[in-house]
N, C-alpha and C positions, 0 to 999 in steps of 0.2 A: 604204250604204243598207240592204243586206240584214242587216248586223250590227245596225243600229239597230232594224229591225223584229223581229229575233229577240229582242233584249233587251226590247223593249216587250211582245212576246207573253209572254215568260217572266214579267215583272213582273205582267202582267195575270192570268195563271194563278195565280201565288202569291197575289195579292190576293184573287181569287175564292175560292180554297181556304181562306185565312185567315178571310175574312168568313163563309163557310159554317160553318166549325168554331166560330167565336166565337158565331154565332147558334144553333148546335145545342147547345153545352155551357154557354151562359150560364144561370144559375139562373132569371132572369126572362124568358127568351126564349119567345115563343109557339111558334116553330118547334120548339124543343127539347122543349117540353111535348107538342106534337102527336106528335112522333116517339116520345117515350117512351110516350105513350098507345097508339100503334100497335104497340108491342112492339119498336121498333127497338133500344132499350137493353136489354141482358140483365139479367135479375133476379139480384140478389145471391144466391149460394148460402147455404143455411141453415147456421148454425154447428152443429157437432156438440156434443151435450151433453157436459159434463165427465165425468170418470171416476167421480166421486163420485155424480153423478146417475144414471149408467148402472148403477152398483153398487146404488144404492138401488132402482131399477126392477127389477133382477134378483132382489134379495133380498126384495122386498115380498111376493110370493106365499108364499115360505117362512115369513116372519114371521107371516103370517096363519094358516098351518097350525098354529101352536102357540098354543092358547088361553091367555090370561093373565087372571087375576083383577085387579080394580082395585088390590088390595093389592100384587100382584106387579109391576104396572106402576109404581106409585108407588115401590116399593123399588128397582126396576131403574133408574128415572130418577134416583133419589137417588144410586145408585152411579155412574151415568154423569156426573152433575153433579160429584161428588167427584173423578172422574177427569179433569174438564175438558171434557167433551162435553155441551153444554147444548142443542143443537138437537134438535127432535123427530125428525128423520130418523135420528139416531144410535140411537134405540131400535129402529127398524126394521132398521138394519144389524146391530145386536147380536143381536137375536132371530133374524134370518135367517141370520146366520153360524153360530149354534148349530145350527140345523136343517141347514144345508149341510154343516157338518163332521160331523154325525152320519151323514148319508147317505153322504158320502165315506168315512168310516171303515168303515161296514158293507160298502160295495162293495169296498174294499181287502181287508177281512178275507175276504170270499167269494172274491175273486180269488186270494189267497195260499193259502187253505186248500184250495180245489178242491171240497170237499164242504160241505154245510150243517150247521153246528153251532150250534144256537140260543144256547147259553150264550156261546160265543165271539163271535158276531155282536152279541148284546145288550151284552156287556161292552165290546167295542171301540166300539160306537155310544155307549154311556154315557160312555166316555172322551172321544170327540170332542165330545159334548154339553157336557161340563164344561170343556173347554179354554178357550173364550172367557171363561167366568166366572173361571177361574184367572188369565188374562191381565189381565182387568179389575181384579181384586183387587190384582194386582201393580202395575198402573199407579196405583191409588189410593194404595198404600203409598209408591210413589216420589214422587208429587206431595205427599203429606202430609209426607214427609221434607224435600223441597225447601222447603216453606212453613215448616216448623219451623226450618230452618237460616237462612231469610231473615228471620224475625220479629225477632230482636234488632237487626239493622241497621235494620229499618223502625221499631222503637221509638225508637232513638236519633235518627233523622231526624225522627220525629214530635215528640219532646221539644224538639228544636232549633226546629222550626217553631212549636210552641205558645209557647215562651218568647220568640220574637221578635214575637209579637202576633197570629199567625194563629189563626182559630177551628179547632175540631177537624175540621169538614168540609173546610175549605180545606187543612188540614194533611194529611189523608188523600189528597186529590187531588194535592197537590204531592209527597208521598212516593211515590204510585203512578206519577207521571210520572218521578221520579228513578230508581226501581227497575225501569223498563220493560225495560232490557237486562240488568241483573244478575240480577234475580229476576222473570221475567215472570209466574209463577203468582200470586204475592202482589200484583203490580201490577194484574193483571186483577181480582182480588177487591176490592181497594180501589177500583178504577174502578167496579165494579158497585155497591158500597156507596154511592159518591157519586151514581151515577145514581138509585138507589132513593130517596135522601134528596131529590134534586132533583125527583123525580116526586111527592113529597108524603108518603112514608112516614115515620113517626116514626123518630128515630135509634135507639131501642132495638130496634124491629122490624127495621130494616136490619142492625143488628149481629148480631141473632139469626139472620137469614138467612145472614150470613157464616159463622157457626158451622155451620149445616146444610150449606152448600156445601163446606166444607173438612173438617169432622170431626176437627180437630186439637185436642188437649187444651190446648195453650198458647194457641191462639186463643180457646178457650172461657173460660179464666181471664182473658185480656185483655178480652174483651167484658164479662164480669161486673164487672171493675174499672171499665171505662168507664161502664157503666150505673149502678153504685153511685155513682160520682163525680158523674154528671149528676143523679142523684136527690137527693143530699144537698148539692150545690152546693159541693163541696170543689175544691181546686186540681187541674186536669187535668194540668199539667206535673209536679207533685210526685208524683201517683199513677202517671203513666207512668214517671217516673224510678225510683221504688221497684220497680215491676213489672219494669222492664228489668233492674235489678240482681238481683232474685230469679230472673228468667229465665236470666240468665247463670250464676248460681250453680247452677241446676238443670242447665244444659248441662254445666257442669264436673263435677257429680256423676254425670251420665249417662256422661260420658267416663271417669271414674274407675271406675264400675261395669263398663263394657265392658272396660276394661283389666284389672280384677280377674278377669273371667270368662275372659280369654284363657288363663290358667294351666290352668284346668280343661278348656277346649276343646282345648288342645294335647296333652292326655294320649293321646287316641285316635290321632292321626297319629304321635305319637312311638312308641307301642307297636307300631303296625301297620307303619310304614314305616322309622323310624329305628333302633329297637332291634334288629330282625333284621340290619340291615346292620352295625351295630356289633359284634354277636355274631360274624357271619361274618368280619369283618375282624380282630378280636382273637383269636378262638379257632380260626379256620381254619388258620393256619400251624402252630399247636401240634398240632391234630388230625392234620394231614397228616404231620408229623414223627413223631408217635406211631405212626401206621400203618406208616411206613417202618421204624421200629425193631422193632415187634412182629410184623410179617408174616413176616419170614424165620424167626423162632423158631417161629411157629405152623406154618409149612410143614415144618420139621424134625420 
């Protein structure tokens, strides 16, 4: 009898606890809403901002300290877009990083020197001021090189898509999807061109914007070919095929030009590093033997 009462009491307690928990945590429960209103449920902690947002907040006062004219702002934004940074906050990060590196370079120069030398401090500060610009220019060149290398493959895929019956807009969208992993830079540019044409921009204007965003000469010639083909109503696939062949010929000519320049470029390292070693290896033993023969006679 005692065991049965204990089991019954245990089941009753479990049932009461389960019912209270279900009533409290149910989304449509009146009891749960009242408990949450009274502050029984803890508020969720606020998520910390991302590192990029914190960096932007830290560099925003420094970026405002450097006054920029509208022409400088447009030129800097064009450079950032050509490097692949299209968001407005990237301009703040770029300008703020220039000011921050300038201050850091000046402080480091003062700490190392120990005394105040205006020319040295100004020179080191100017060096820190131009480092982000040098890095940005290098990133632009690397991205343009990647787009240049990816363009022939994209043209071949575009020719195939156009020849099977797709329109030029659909062909660019399909090529952008296929090149997403192999050539992400050119894939993003084709995606933006397709978005602009979907938004209602004329095809010629969207293609000209592609030239402005990349700054690649091969893309400029391709866009000129497409605009001319669209204007005169000629065959797009034939024009793309001819342009692809000419582009591959230009790539081969560039490779041959670079190979021809290597002979001239190798002269300086050969003269500075290789030629002295060869002289020491070939003439060194003869000079040592000559000294061994002549030194005893000179001592006599």
